[in-house]
ROVEXRO-997808 format. One record per residue (C-alpha): chain; x, y, z; residue in three letters. Coordinates in Angstrom, 1 decimal, padded with zeros to 4 digits. Example, Ala and Ser with C-alpha at 12.3 -4.5 7.8 and 13.67 -1.06 7.14 Angstrom:
// ROVEXRO-997808
(fivo 'A' (012.3 -004.5 007.8) 'ALA');
(fivo 'A' (013.7 -001.1 007.1) 'SER');
***
This chain:
// ROVEXRO-997808
(fivo 'A' (015.1 031.2 -037.2) 'MET');
(fivo 'A' (013.6 031.2 -040.6) 'SER');
(fivo 'A' (010.0 032.0 -041.5) 'ASN');
(fivo 'A' (008.2 028.8 -042.1) 'VAL');
(fivo 'A' (004.5 028.7 -043.1) 'SER');
(fivo 'A' (002.1 026.2 -041.6) 'SER');
(fivo 'A' (001.7 024.4 -044.9) 'SER');
(fivo 'A' (005.5 024.0 -045.2) 'GLU');
(fivo 'A' (005.6 022.6 -041.7) 'ILE');
(fivo 'A' (002.9 020.1 -042.5) 'ARG');
(fivo 'A' (004.6 019.1 -045.7) 'ARG');
(fivo 'A' (008.0 018.7 -044.1) 'GLU');
(fivo 'A' (006.6 016.9 -041.1) 'PHE');
(fivo 'A' (004.9 014.4 -043.3) 'ALA');
(fivo 'A' (008.3 013.5 -044.6) 'LYS');
(fivo 'A' (009.7 012.8 -041.1) 'SER');
(fivo 'A' (009.5 009.2 -040.2) 'LYS');
(fivo 'A' (010.4 010.0 -036.5) 'VAL');
(fivo 'A' (007.7 012.6 -036.4) 'GLY');
(fivo 'A' (005.1 010.3 -037.9) 'LEU');
(fivo 'A' (006.0 007.6 -035.3) 'ILE');
(fivo 'A' (005.5 010.1 -032.6) 'GLY');
(fivo 'A' (002.1 011.1 -033.9) 'ILE');
(fivo 'A' (001.2 007.4 -034.1) 'GLY');
(fivo 'A' (002.1 006.8 -030.5) 'ILE');
(fivo 'A' (000.3 009.9 -029.4) 'LEU');
(fivo 'A' (-002.8 008.8 -031.3) 'ALA');
(fivo 'A' (-002.7 005.5 -029.5) 'SER');
(fivo 'A' (-002.4 007.2 -026.1) 'LEU');
(fivo 'A' (-005.4 009.4 -027.0) 'ILE');
(fivo 'A' (-007.4 006.3 -027.9) 'ILE');
(fivo 'A' (-006.5 004.7 -024.6) 'LEU');
(fivo 'A' (-007.7 007.8 -022.8) 'SER');
(fivo 'A' (-011.0 007.7 -024.6) 'VAL');
(fivo 'A' (-011.3 004.0 -023.8) 'ILE');
(fivo 'A' (-010.7 004.8 -020.1) 'ALA');
(fivo 'A' (-013.3 007.5 -020.1) 'ALA');
(fivo 'A' (-015.9 005.4 -021.9) 'VAL');
(fivo 'A' (-015.5 001.9 -020.5) 'THR');
(fivo 'A' (-014.4 002.5 -016.9) 'ILE');
(fivo 'A' (-017.1 004.0 -014.6) 'PRO');
(fivo 'A' (-016.0 007.3 -013.0) 'ILE');
(fivo 'A' (-016.9 005.8 -009.6) 'ASP');
(fivo 'A' (-014.1 003.2 -010.1) 'THR');
(fivo 'A' (-011.7 006.1 -010.6) 'PHE');
(fivo 'A' (-013.0 007.9 -007.5) 'LYS');
(fivo 'A' (-012.8 004.6 -005.4) 'GLN');
(fivo 'A' (-009.2 003.9 -006.4) 'TRP');
(fivo 'A' (-008.0 004.0 -002.7) 'ASN');
(fivo 'A' (-011.1 002.5 -001.2) 'ASN');
(fivo 'A' (-010.3 -001.1 -000.1) 'PRO');
(fivo 'A' (-013.9 -002.0 000.0) 'GLY');
(fivo 'A' (-014.3 -001.4 -003.7) 'ASN');
(fivo 'A' (-011.7 -004.1 -004.5) 'TRP');
(fivo 'A' (-012.7 -006.8 -001.9) 'ILE');
(fivo 'A' (-013.7 -009.3 -004.6) 'SER');
(fivo 'A' (-010.4 -009.1 -006.4) 'TYR');
(fivo 'A' (-007.3 -011.2 -005.6) 'PRO');
(fivo 'A' (-004.2 -009.9 -003.9) 'LYS');
(fivo 'A' (-000.9 -009.6 -005.8) 'SER');
(fivo 'A' (-002.1 -011.7 -008.8) 'SER');
(fivo 'A' (-000.2 -011.8 -012.1) 'ALA');
(fivo 'A' (-001.8 -011.0 -015.4) 'PRO');
(fivo 'A' (-003.9 -013.9 -017.0) 'ILE');
(fivo 'A' (-001.7 -013.9 -020.2) 'TRP');
(fivo 'A' (001.2 -015.4 -018.3) 'VAL');
(fivo 'A' (-000.5 -018.7 -018.7) 'ASN');
(fivo 'A' (000.4 -018.6 -022.4) 'TYR');
(fivo 'A' (004.0 -018.9 -021.4) 'PHE');
(fivo 'A' (003.6 -021.6 -018.7) 'MET');
(fivo 'A' (003.7 -025.3 -019.2) 'THR');
(fivo 'A' (001.2 -025.7 -016.3) 'GLN');
(fivo 'A' (-001.8 -023.4 -016.3) 'LYS');
(fivo 'A' (-002.1 -021.2 -013.1) 'ILE');
(fivo 'A' (-005.7 -021.0 -011.8) 'PRO');
(fivo 'A' (-007.5 -017.8 -012.8) 'GLU');
(fivo 'A' (-009.4 -015.7 -010.3) 'HIS');
(fivo 'A' (-013.0 -015.9 -011.5) 'LEU');
(fivo 'A' (-015.8 -013.5 -010.5) 'ILE');
(fivo 'A' (-019.1 -015.0 -011.7) 'LEU');
(fivo 'A' (-022.0 -012.5 -011.3) 'ASP');
(fivo 'A' (-024.3 -013.5 -014.1) 'ASN');
(fivo 'A' (-026.0 -016.8 -013.0) 'PRO');
(fivo 'A' (-028.9 -018.6 -014.7) 'SER');
(fivo 'A' (-032.1 -018.4 -012.6) 'THR');
(fivo 'A' (-034.7 -021.1 -012.0) 'ILE');
(fivo 'A' (-037.9 -020.5 -009.9) 'THR');
(fivo 'A' (-040.7 -022.9 -008.9) 'LYS');
(fivo 'A' (-043.9 -021.8 -007.2) 'ASP');
(fivo 'A' (-045.6 -024.5 -005.3) 'ASP');
(fivo 'A' (-046.3 -025.4 -001.6) 'VAL');
(fivo 'A' (-042.5 -025.4 -001.3) 'ILE');
(fivo 'A' (-041.2 -022.6 -003.4) 'SER');
(fivo 'A' (-037.7 -022.7 -005.0) 'LEU');
(fivo 'A' (-035.4 -019.9 -006.2) 'THR');
(fivo 'A' (-032.2 -021.2 -007.7) 'SER');
(fivo 'A' (-029.1 -019.5 -009.0) 'HIS');
(fivo 'A' (-026.7 -021.7 -011.0) 'GLN');
(fivo 'A' (-023.0 -020.9 -011.8) 'PHE');
(fivo 'A' (-021.2 -022.9 -014.5) 'GLY');
(fivo 'A' (-017.4 -023.1 -014.3) 'VAL');
(fivo 'A' (-015.1 -024.6 -016.9) 'GLN');
(fivo 'A' (-012.1 -025.5 -014.8) 'TYR');
(fivo 'A' (-009.1 -026.5 -016.9) 'HIS');
(fivo 'A' (-006.2 -025.4 -014.7) 'TYR');
(fivo 'A' (-003.3 -027.5 -013.4) 'ASP');
(fivo 'A' (-003.6 -026.4 -009.8) 'ASP');
(fivo 'A' (-006.4 -026.1 -007.2) 'PHE');
(fivo 'A' (-008.2 -022.7 -006.5) 'PRO');
(fivo 'A' (-007.0 -020.8 -003.4) 'SER');
(fivo 'A' (-010.6 -020.5 -002.0) 'ASP');
(fivo 'A' (-014.1 -019.7 -003.0) 'PHE');
(fivo 'A' (-016.6 -017.1 -001.7) 'ILE');
(fivo 'A' (-020.4 -016.9 -002.3) 'TYR');
(fivo 'A' (-021.9 -013.5 -001.8) 'GLU');
(fivo 'A' (-025.6 -012.8 -002.1) 'PHE');
(fivo 'A' (-028.4 -010.4 -001.1) 'SER');
(fivo 'A' (-031.9 -011.8 -000.8) 'VAL');
(fivo 'A' (-035.3 -010.2 000.0) 'GLU');
(fivo 'A' (-037.8 -012.4 001.8) 'TYR');
(fivo 'A' (-040.1 -012.9 004.7) 'SER');
(fivo 'A' (-040.9 -015.8 006.9) 'GLY');
(fivo 'A' (-038.5 -018.8 007.2) 'SER');
(fivo 'A' (-036.2 -019.7 004.3) 'GLN');
(fivo 'A' (-033.8 -022.6 003.8) 'LEU');
(fivo 'A' (-030.5 -022.0 002.0) 'LEU');
(fivo 'A' (-028.6 -024.9 000.3) 'GLN');
(fivo 'A' (-025.4 -024.6 -001.6) 'ILE');
(fivo 'A' (-024.2 -027.6 -003.6) 'SER');
(fivo 'A' (-021.8 -028.4 -006.5) 'VAL');
(fivo 'A' (-022.1 -030.9 -009.4) 'ILE');
(fivo 'A' (-018.6 -032.1 -010.4) 'ARG');
(fivo 'A' (-017.5 -033.2 -013.9) 'PRO');
(fivo 'A' (-017.9 -036.9 -012.8) 'ASP');
(fivo 'A' (-021.6 -036.1 -012.2) 'GLN');
(fivo 'A' (-021.2 -036.5 -008.4) 'SER');
(fivo 'A' (-023.1 -033.9 -006.3) 'GLN');
(fivo 'A' (-021.8 -032.5 -003.0) 'ILE');
(fivo 'A' (-024.0 -030.7 -000.6) 'LEU');
(fivo 'A' (-021.7 -027.9 000.7) 'LEU');
(fivo 'A' (-024.1 -026.0 003.0) 'LEU');
(fivo 'A' (-027.6 -026.2 004.4) 'SER');
(fivo 'A' (-028.8 -023.6 006.9) 'ARG');
(fivo 'A' (-031.8 -021.5 007.6) 'SER');
(fivo 'A' (-031.9 -017.8 006.9) 'LEU');
(fivo 'A' (-032.8 -015.5 009.8) 'PRO');
(fivo 'A' (-036.6 -015.6 010.4) 'HIS');
(fivo 'A' (-038.6 -012.4 009.8) 'SER');
(fivo 'A' (-042.3 -011.7 009.9) 'ASP');
(fivo 'A' (-041.9 -008.8 007.5) 'THR');
(fivo 'A' (-039.9 -008.4 004.3) 'LYS');
(fivo 'A' (-036.2 -007.8 004.9) 'ILE');
(fivo 'A' (-033.1 -007.7 002.8) 'VAL');
(fivo 'A' (-030.4 -010.1 004.0) 'HIS');
(fivo 'A' (-026.8 -009.8 002.8) 'HIS');
(fivo 'A' (-024.2 -012.5 003.5) 'GLU');
(fivo 'A' (-020.7 -013.7 002.4) 'ARG');
(fivo 'A' (-020.1 -017.5 002.7) 'ILE');
(fivo 'A' (-016.4 -018.6 002.6) 'PHE');
(fivo 'A' (-015.0 -022.0 001.7) 'SER');
(fivo 'A' (-013.4 -021.9 005.2) 'THR');
(fivo 'A' (-016.9 -022.1 006.8) 'ASP');
(fivo 'A' (-016.9 -025.0 009.4) 'ASN');
(fivo 'A' (-020.2 -026.3 008.1) 'SER');
(fivo 'A' (-018.8 -026.5 004.5) 'ILE');
(fivo 'A' (-015.7 -028.3 005.8) 'LYS');
(fivo 'A' (-017.8 -030.8 007.8) 'LYS');
(fivo 'A' (-020.1 -031.6 004.9) 'ASN');
(fivo 'A' (-017.2 -032.1 002.5) 'ILE');
(fivo 'A' (-015.4 -034.4 005.0) 'GLN');
(fivo 'A' (-018.6 -036.5 005.4) 'ILE');
(fivo 'A' (-019.0 -036.9 001.7) 'TYR');
(fivo 'A' (-015.4 -037.9 000.9) 'PHE');
(fivo 'A' (-015.2 -040.2 003.9) 'SER');
(fivo 'A' (-018.2 -042.1 002.6) 'GLU');
(fivo 'A' (-016.6 -042.7 -000.7) 'ILE');
(fivo 'A' (-013.3 -043.7 000.9) 'GLY');
(fivo 'A' (-011.3 -040.6 000.0) 'PHE');
(fivo 'A' (-010.5 -038.3 002.9) 'TYR');
(fivo 'A' (-007.3 -036.5 004.0) 'ASN');
(fivo 'A' (-007.5 -034.4 007.1) 'GLN');
(fivo 'A' (-004.9 -032.0 005.9) 'ASN');
(fivo 'A' (-006.6 -031.3 002.6) 'THR');
(fivo 'A' (-008.6 -028.0 002.3) 'SER');
(fivo 'A' (-012.2 -027.9 001.3) 'SER');
(fivo 'A' (-011.5 -026.4 -002.2) 'GLU');
(fivo 'A' (-008.8 -029.0 -002.9) 'ASP');
(fivo 'A' (-011.2 -031.8 -002.1) 'MET');
(fivo 'A' (-014.0 -030.3 -004.3) 'ILE');
(fivo 'A' (-011.7 -030.0 -007.3) 'PHE');
(fivo 'A' (-009.8 -033.3 -006.8) 'ALA');
(fivo 'A' (-010.3 -036.8 -008.2) 'ASN');
(fivo 'A' (-009.8 -040.0 -006.3) 'LYS');
(fivo 'A' (-006.1 -039.9 -006.9) 'ASP');
(fivo 'A' (-005.8 -036.4 -005.3) 'GLY');
(fivo 'A' (-005.1 -034.7 -008.7) 'GLN');
(fivo 'A' (-007.0 -031.8 -010.2) 'VAL');
(fivo 'A' (-010.3 -033.0 -011.7) 'LEU');
(fivo 'A' (-010.7 -030.8 -014.8) 'LYS');
(fivo 'A' (-014.1 -030.2 -016.5) 'GLY');
(fivo 'A' (-017.4 -028.4 -016.0) 'ASP');
(fivo 'A' (-018.6 -027.6 -012.5) 'TYR');
(fivo 'A' (-022.0 -026.4 -011.6) 'LEU');
(fivo 'A' (-022.5 -024.5 -008.3) 'PHE');
(fivo 'A' (-026.1 -024.3 -007.2) 'LEU');
(fivo 'A' (-027.6 -021.9 -004.7) 'LEU');
(fivo 'A' (-031.1 -023.0 -003.7) 'ASN');
(fivo 'A' (-033.5 -021.1 -001.4) 'ILE');
(fivo 'A' (-036.6 -023.0 -000.3) 'PHE');
(fivo 'A' (-039.6 -021.4 001.3) 'GLY');
(fivo 'A' (-043.2 -022.3 002.3) 'VAL');
(fivo 'A' (-045.6 -020.3 000.1) 'GLU');
(fivo 'A' (-043.4 -017.2 000.5) 'GLU');
(fivo 'A' (-041.9 -015.2 -002.3) 'ASN');
(fivo 'A' (-038.1 -014.9 -002.4) 'VAL');
(fivo 'A' (-036.2 -012.5 -004.6) 'GLU');
(fivo 'A' (-032.4 -012.9 -005.0) 'ILE');
(fivo 'A' (-031.3 -009.3 -005.6) 'ILE');
(fivo 'A' (-027.6 -009.9 -006.0) 'ASP');
(fivo 'A' (-025.6 -013.1 -006.4) 'SER');
(fivo 'A' (-021.9 -013.6 -007.0) 'LYS');
(fivo 'A' (-019.5 -016.6 -006.9) 'LEU');
(fivo 'A' (-015.8 -015.8 -006.5) 'ILE');
(fivo 'A' (-013.4 -018.6 -007.2) 'LEU');
(fivo 'A' (-010.0 -017.7 -005.9) 'GLY');
(fivo 'A' (-006.9 -017.9 -008.2) 'GLY');
(fivo 'A' (-003.4 -016.6 -008.8) 'LYS');
(fivo 'A' (-003.8 -014.7 -012.1) 'VAL');
(fivo 'A' (-006.4 -012.0 -012.9) 'PHE');
(fivo 'A' (-007.0 -009.3 -015.5) 'GLY');
(fivo 'A' (-004.8 -008.0 -018.3) 'MET');
(fivo 'A' (-002.4 -006.3 -015.9) 'MET');
(fivo 'A' (-002.8 -008.2 -012.7) 'GLY');
(fivo 'A' (-003.5 -006.8 -009.2) 'THR');
(fivo 'A' (-001.5 -005.1 -006.5) 'ASP');
(fivo 'A' (-001.2 -005.7 -002.8) 'GLU');
(fivo 'A' (-004.4 -003.7 -002.2) 'LEU');
(fivo 'A' (-006.3 -005.9 -004.7) 'ARG');
(fivo 'A' (-006.7 -003.1 -007.1) 'ARG');
(fivo 'A' (-006.9 -003.9 -010.8) 'ASP');
(fivo 'A' (-003.8 -002.4 -012.3) 'LEU');
(fivo 'A' (-005.3 -002.2 -015.8) 'ALA');
(fivo 'A' (-007.7 000.4 -014.4) 'VAL');
(fivo 'A' (-004.8 002.4 -012.9) 'GLY');
(fivo 'A' (-002.8 002.2 -016.1) 'LEU');
(fivo 'A' (-005.7 003.3 -018.3) 'LEU');
(fivo 'A' (-006.7 006.2 -016.1) 'TRP');
(fivo 'A' (-003.1 007.2 -015.8) 'GLY');
(fivo 'A' (-003.0 007.8 -019.5) 'THR');
(fivo 'A' (-005.4 010.8 -019.6) 'PRO');
(fivo 'A' (-003.9 012.1 -016.4) 'LEU');
(fivo 'A' (-000.3 012.0 -017.8) 'ALA');
(fivo 'A' (-001.5 013.8 -021.0) 'LEU');
(fivo 'A' (-003.3 016.4 -018.9) 'PHE');
(fivo 'A' (-000.3 017.0 -016.7) 'ILE');
(fivo 'A' (002.2 017.1 -019.5) 'GLY');
(fivo 'A' (000.2 019.2 -022.0) 'ILE');
(fivo 'A' (-001.1 021.6 -019.4) 'SER');
(fivo 'A' (002.3 022.3 -018.0) 'VAL');
(fivo 'A' (003.9 022.5 -021.5) 'ALA');
(fivo 'A' (001.3 024.9 -023.0) 'VAL');
(fivo 'A' (001.1 027.1 -019.9) 'GLY');
(fivo 'A' (004.9 027.4 -019.4) 'SER');
(fivo 'A' (005.6 027.9 -023.1) 'VAL');
(fivo 'A' (002.9 030.5 -023.4) 'THR');
(fivo 'A' (004.0 032.4 -020.4) 'ALA');
(fivo 'A' (007.7 032.2 -021.3) 'GLY');
(fivo 'A' (007.0 033.3 -024.9) 'LEU');
(fivo 'A' (005.0 036.4 -023.9) 'ILE');
(fivo 'A' (007.4 037.3 -021.1) 'TYR');
(fivo 'A' (010.5 036.9 -023.3) 'GLY');
(fivo 'A' (009.1 038.7 -026.3) 'VAL');
(fivo 'A' (007.9 041.6 -024.2) 'TYR');
(fivo 'A' (011.3 041.9 -022.5) 'ALA');
(fivo 'A' (013.2 041.8 -025.8) 'GLY');
(fivo 'A' (010.8 044.3 -027.5) 'PHE');
(fivo 'A' (010.9 046.9 -024.7) 'LYS');
(fivo 'A' (014.7 046.6 -024.2) 'GLY');
(fivo 'A' (016.8 048.9 -022.0) 'LYS');
(fivo 'A' (015.9 048.9 -018.3) 'LYS');
(fivo 'A' (012.7 046.9 -018.7) 'THR');
(fivo 'A' (014.6 044.2 -020.4) 'ASP');
(fivo 'A' (017.4 044.2 -017.8) 'GLU');
(fivo 'A' (015.0 044.0 -014.9) 'ALA');
(fivo 'A' (012.8 041.3 -016.4) 'MET');
(fivo 'A' (015.9 039.2 -017.3) 'MET');
(fivo 'A' (017.4 039.5 -013.8) 'ARG');
(fivo 'A' (014.1 038.2 -012.4) 'PHE');
(fivo 'A' (014.2 035.4 -014.9) 'ASN');
(fivo 'A' (017.7 034.5 -013.7) 'ASP');
(fivo 'A' (016.5 034.4 -010.1) 'VAL');
(fivo 'A' (013.8 031.9 -011.0) 'ILE');
(fivo 'A' (016.2 029.9 -013.2) 'TYR');
(fivo 'A' (018.7 029.6 -010.4) 'ALA');
(fivo 'A' (016.1 028.1 -007.9) 'LEU');
(fivo 'A' (016.4 024.3 -007.5) 'PRO');
(fivo 'A' (013.0 023.2 -008.9) 'ALA');
(fivo 'A' (012.7 019.7 -007.3) 'LEU');
(fivo 'A' (013.5 020.7 -003.7) 'PRO');
(fivo 'A' (011.0 023.6 -004.0) 'PHE');
(fivo 'A' (008.3 021.3 -005.4) 'LEU');
(fivo 'A' (008.9 018.9 -002.5) 'ILE');
(fivo 'A' (008.6 021.8 000.1) 'ILE');
(fivo 'A' (005.5 023.2 -001.6) 'LEU');
(fivo 'A' (003.9 019.8 -001.7) 'ALA');
(fivo 'A' (004.6 019.2 002.0) 'VAL');
(fivo 'A' (003.7 022.6 003.3) 'THR');
(fivo 'A' (000.8 023.8 001.1) 'ILE');
(fivo 'A' (-000.9 020.9 -000.7) 'SER');
(fivo 'A' (-000.2 017.8 -002.8) 'ASN');
(fivo 'A' (-003.2 018.4 -005.1) 'SER');
(fivo 'A' (-002.5 017.5 -008.6) 'ILE');
(fivo 'A' (-003.8 020.8 -009.9) 'PHE');
(fivo 'A' (-001.5 022.8 -007.6) 'LEU');
(fivo 'A' (001.4 020.6 -008.7) 'LEU');
(fivo 'A' (000.6 021.5 -012.3) 'VAL');
(fivo 'A' (000.7 025.2 -011.3) 'GLY');
(fivo 'A' (004.0 024.8 -009.5) 'PHE');
(fivo 'A' (005.5 023.0 -012.5) 'LEU');
(fivo 'A' (004.4 025.9 -014.8) 'MET');
(fivo 'A' (006.2 028.4 -012.4) 'ILE');
(fivo 'A' (009.5 026.6 -012.8) 'PHE');
(fivo 'A' (009.3 025.7 -016.5) 'SER');
(fivo 'A' (008.9 029.0 -018.3) 'TRP');
(fivo 'A' (012.3 030.6 -017.7) 'VAL');
(fivo 'A' (014.2 028.8 -020.4) 'GLY');
(fivo 'A' (011.5 029.5 -023.0) 'ILE');
(fivo 'A' (011.7 033.2 -022.0) 'ALA');
(fivo 'A' (015.4 033.5 -022.7) 'LYS');
(fivo 'A' (015.2 032.0 -026.2) 'VAL');
(fivo 'A' (012.1 033.9 -027.2) 'SER');
(fivo 'A' (013.7 037.2 -026.0) 'ARG');
(fivo 'A' (016.7 036.6 -028.2) 'SER');
(fivo 'A' (014.4 036.0 -031.2) 'MET');
(fivo 'A' (012.4 039.1 -030.4) 'ALA');
(fivo 'A' (015.5 041.2 -030.4) 'LEU');
(fivo 'A' (016.1 040.1 -034.0) 'GLN');
(fivo 'A' (012.6 040.4 -035.2) 'ILE');
(fivo 'A' (012.0 043.9 -033.8) 'LYS');
(fivo 'A' (014.7 045.4 -036.0) 'THR');
(fivo 'A' (012.8 044.3 -039.2) 'ARG');
(fivo 'A' (011.3 047.0 -041.3) 'GLN');
(fivo 'A' (007.6 046.0 -040.9) 'TYR');
(fivo 'A' (008.0 046.2 -037.0) 'VAL');
(fivo 'A' (009.6 049.6 -037.3) 'GLU');
(fivo 'A' (006.9 050.8 -039.7) 'ALA');
(fivo 'A' (004.2 049.7 -037.2) 'SER');
(fivo 'A' (005.9 051.7 -034.5) 'GLN');
(fivo 'A' (006.1 054.8 -036.7) 'MET');
(fivo 'A' (002.4 054.4 -037.5) 'MET');
(fivo 'A' (001.7 054.6 -033.8) 'GLY');
(fivo 'A' (000.4 051.1 -033.2) 'GLN');
(fivo 'A' (000.3 049.9 -029.6) 'LYS');
(fivo 'A' (003.1 047.8 -028.3) 'ASN');
(fivo 'A' (000.7 045.0 -027.4) 'SER');
(fivo 'A' (-000.6 044.9 -031.0) 'LYS');
(fivo 'A' (002.9 044.8 -032.5) 'ILE');
(fivo 'A' (003.9 042.0 -030.1) 'ILE');
(fivo 'A' (000.8 039.8 -030.7) 'PHE');
(fivo 'A' (000.4 040.6 -034.4) 'LYS');
(fivo 'A' (003.9 040.9 -035.8) 'HIS');
(fivo 'A' (006.3 039.2 -033.4) 'ILE');
(fivo 'A' (004.7 036.2 -031.7) 'ILE');
(fivo 'A' (003.2 034.7 -034.9) 'PRO');
(fivo 'A' (006.8 034.5 -036.2) 'GLN');
(fivo 'A' (007.7 032.4 -033.1) 'LEU');
(fivo 'A' (004.8 030.0 -033.2) 'LEU');
(fivo 'A' (006.7 027.1 -035.0) 'PRO');
(fivo 'A' (009.3 027.3 -032.3) 'TYR');
(fivo 'A' (006.6 027.4 -029.6) 'ALA');
(fivo 'A' (004.9 024.2 -030.9) 'PHE');
(fivo 'A' (008.3 022.4 -031.0) 'ALA');
(fivo 'A' (009.0 023.6 -027.4) 'SER');
(fivo 'A' (005.6 022.4 -026.2) 'ILE');
(fivo 'A' (006.2 019.0 -027.6) 'ALA');
(fivo 'A' (009.7 018.8 -026.1) 'ILE');
(fivo 'A' (008.5 020.1 -022.7) 'SER');
(fivo 'A' (005.7 017.5 -022.2) 'VAL');
(fivo 'A' (008.1 014.6 -021.2) 'PRO');
(fivo 'A' (009.8 016.7 -018.5) 'ALA');
(fivo 'A' (006.5 017.6 -016.9) 'ALA');
(fivo 'A' (005.3 013.9 -016.9) 'ILE');
(fivo 'A' (008.6 012.6 -015.4) 'THR');
(fivo 'A' (008.7 015.3 -012.8) 'THR');
(fivo 'A' (005.2 014.5 -011.6) 'GLU');
(fivo 'A' (006.2 010.8 -011.6) 'ALA');
(fivo 'A' (009.2 011.6 -009.5) 'GLY');
(fivo 'A' (007.2 013.7 -007.0) 'ILE');
(fivo 'A' (004.6 010.9 -006.7) 'SER');
(fivo 'A' (007.2 008.2 -006.4) 'PHE');
(fivo 'A' (008.6 010.1 -003.4) 'LEU');
(fivo 'A' (005.1 009.9 -001.8) 'GLY');
(fivo 'A' (004.3 013.6 -002.3) 'LEU');
(fivo 'A' (001.9 013.3 -005.2) 'GLY');
(fivo 'A' (-001.9 013.4 -005.0) 'ASP');
(fivo 'A' (-003.0 009.9 -003.7) 'PRO');
(fivo 'A' (-006.5 010.4 -004.9) 'THR');
(fivo 'A' (-005.4 010.1 -008.6) 'PHE');
(fivo 'A' (-004.0 006.8 -010.0) 'PRO');
(fivo 'A' (-001.1 008.4 -011.8) 'THR');
(fivo 'A' (001.7 006.1 -013.1) 'TRP');
(fivo 'A' (004.1 007.7 -010.5) 'GLY');
(fivo 'A' (001.6 006.9 -007.7) 'GLN');
(fivo 'A' (001.4 003.3 -008.9) 'ILE');
(fivo 'A' (005.2 003.1 -008.8) 'LEU');
(fivo 'A' (005.2 004.7 -005.3) 'HIS');
(fivo 'A' (002.8 002.0 -004.0) 'ASP');
(fivo 'A' (004.9 -000.7 -005.7) 'ALA');
(fivo 'A' (008.0 000.5 -003.9) 'TYR');
(fivo 'A' (006.2 000.9 -000.6) 'THR');
(fivo 'A' (005.0 -002.8 -000.6) 'TYR');
(fivo 'A' (008.4 -004.2 -001.9) 'GLY');
(fivo 'A' (007.1 -005.3 -005.3) 'ALA');
(fivo 'A' (010.6 -005.6 -006.7) 'ALA');
(fivo 'A' (011.9 -007.8 -003.9) 'ALA');
(fivo 'A' (008.8 -010.0 -004.3) 'ARG');
(fivo 'A' (009.2 -010.4 -008.0) 'GLY');
(fivo 'A' (005.9 -008.6 -008.8) 'MET');
(fivo 'A' (007.2 -007.2 -012.2) 'TRP');
(fivo 'A' (003.7 -006.5 -013.4) 'TRP');
(fivo 'A' (003.3 -003.8 -010.8) 'TRP');
(fivo 'A' (006.6 -002.1 -011.8) 'ILE');
(fivo 'A' (007.3 -002.5 -015.5) 'ALA');
(fivo 'A' (004.0 -001.4 -017.1) 'PRO');
(fivo 'A' (003.8 002.1 -015.5) 'PRO');
(fivo 'A' (007.5 002.7 -016.2) 'GLY');
(fivo 'A' (007.1 001.6 -019.8) 'ILE');
(fivo 'A' (004.0 003.9 -020.2) 'MET');
(fivo 'A' (006.0 006.9 -018.9) 'ILE');
(fivo 'A' (008.8 006.1 -021.3) 'ALA');
(fivo 'A' (006.5 005.6 -024.3) 'ILE');
(fivo 'A' (004.6 008.8 -023.6) 'THR');
(fivo 'A' (007.8 010.8 -023.3) 'GLY');
(fivo 'A' (009.2 009.2 -026.4) 'LEU');
(fivo 'A' (006.2 010.2 -028.5) 'ALA');
(fivo 'A' (006.6 013.9 -027.6) 'PHE');
(fivo 'A' (010.3 013.8 -028.0) 'VAL');
(fivo 'A' (009.9 012.4 -031.5) 'PHE');
(fivo 'A' (007.3 015.1 -032.4) 'ILE');
(fivo 'A' (009.4 017.9 -030.9) 'GLY');
(fivo 'A' (012.6 016.8 -032.6) 'ASN');
(fivo 'A' (010.8 016.6 -036.0) 'ALA');
(fivo 'A' (009.3 020.1 -035.5) 'LEU');
(fivo 'A' (012.7 021.5 -034.3) 'ASP');
(fivo 'A' (014.4 020.1 -037.4) 'ALA');
(fivo 'A' (011.9 021.9 -039.6) 'ILE');
(fivo 'A' (011.9 025.3 -037.9) 'VAL');
(fivo 'A' (015.6 025.3 -037.2) 'ASN');
(fivo 'A' (017.6 025.3 -040.5) 'PRO');
(fivo 'A' (020.9 024.7 -038.8) 'LYS');
(fivo 'A' (019.6 021.6 -037.1) 'LEU');
(fivo 'A' (018.0 020.4 -040.3) 'LYS');
(fivo 'A' (021.3 020.6 -042.1) 'LYS');
***
């Protein structure tokens, strides 16, 4: 290995198209990590495996952008939680929440859910109705809220399958001469007289009437069920896969870089010390290195994950244990060459400590090789973690790409044609690995003259 200064490395790296592409991809991954940390609440990350956190989301929905490639637009799953509010204080008070929906899809919604929390006292009347694009108004529901002499907070979910809603819709459409017993409530609401989808602007109204009593709607949400949702769709557990893919980016970088830096640092110091000391010390240390090198890493990682813990932090530590041996062998051979140079021998004659000679005169000469090794080692750590997680032995509390693939396999995503659950995490693993391979190869070509030629 030749001596290459940091300025020479930067200058030669700037000439490498492959290296610059790798840096560009890595910069994009870092930006995604920052976006995940800034835009996605940490509670969402913690609640990844909590089914209650995703109850409002659809099950096994494709990404919304598939509609750009479809001749007929698939209904989008809509979660409307920002209604306009109207209040009237009179003998009969009114608190109204209104949800506007622009429905321009070629199929009917799968269902709708209205979820609300209201604070009130006394007796209150709840009415839900919808104004269709043809200006007809359908009363969907009219019922009293539970009576209370003191102020209470009432929370309720109302589904389109509610018997009262079905009955009111059937009464309305039978009066205008359009009624099919086999047609669902949501189909009739969004259908014209010919039974086709009635496109246009819909207005859903939630009205609460009271007699001289104050009513406050704390939370109000209308969910219109569909078959596409979000930029990356959802899985069988209703989780937004875009959240998992975004959070998987910093986790993959953490795993890959931590393992690479830790293993390269340990292997570099171990190998240099063995090569510098030589004789029996070198022989004993290299035999121990051979023992670790001969151990089958994947079976040991599986056993350790099953018997001790599948914590992601312990997995990082286990990967470091099995990843340093190759670096130690190469750094030892380099140290054997460097220790014969005159400035190293002069330092020994001057009585400098071995540790000072190693860290001041030998290891700095190996830093270019160390940086190249770190870059090349990152993909192996990421793919190993993905493999462990895919086998179901990873940390289920973290939405890593391997864990997402494991869940996809468990629920038969491939057999069901749910490509959006399989392809994106696989592509992200490949892209991340490719970035570090490009950077590592570019650095290796600079610090290794034979490879460069």
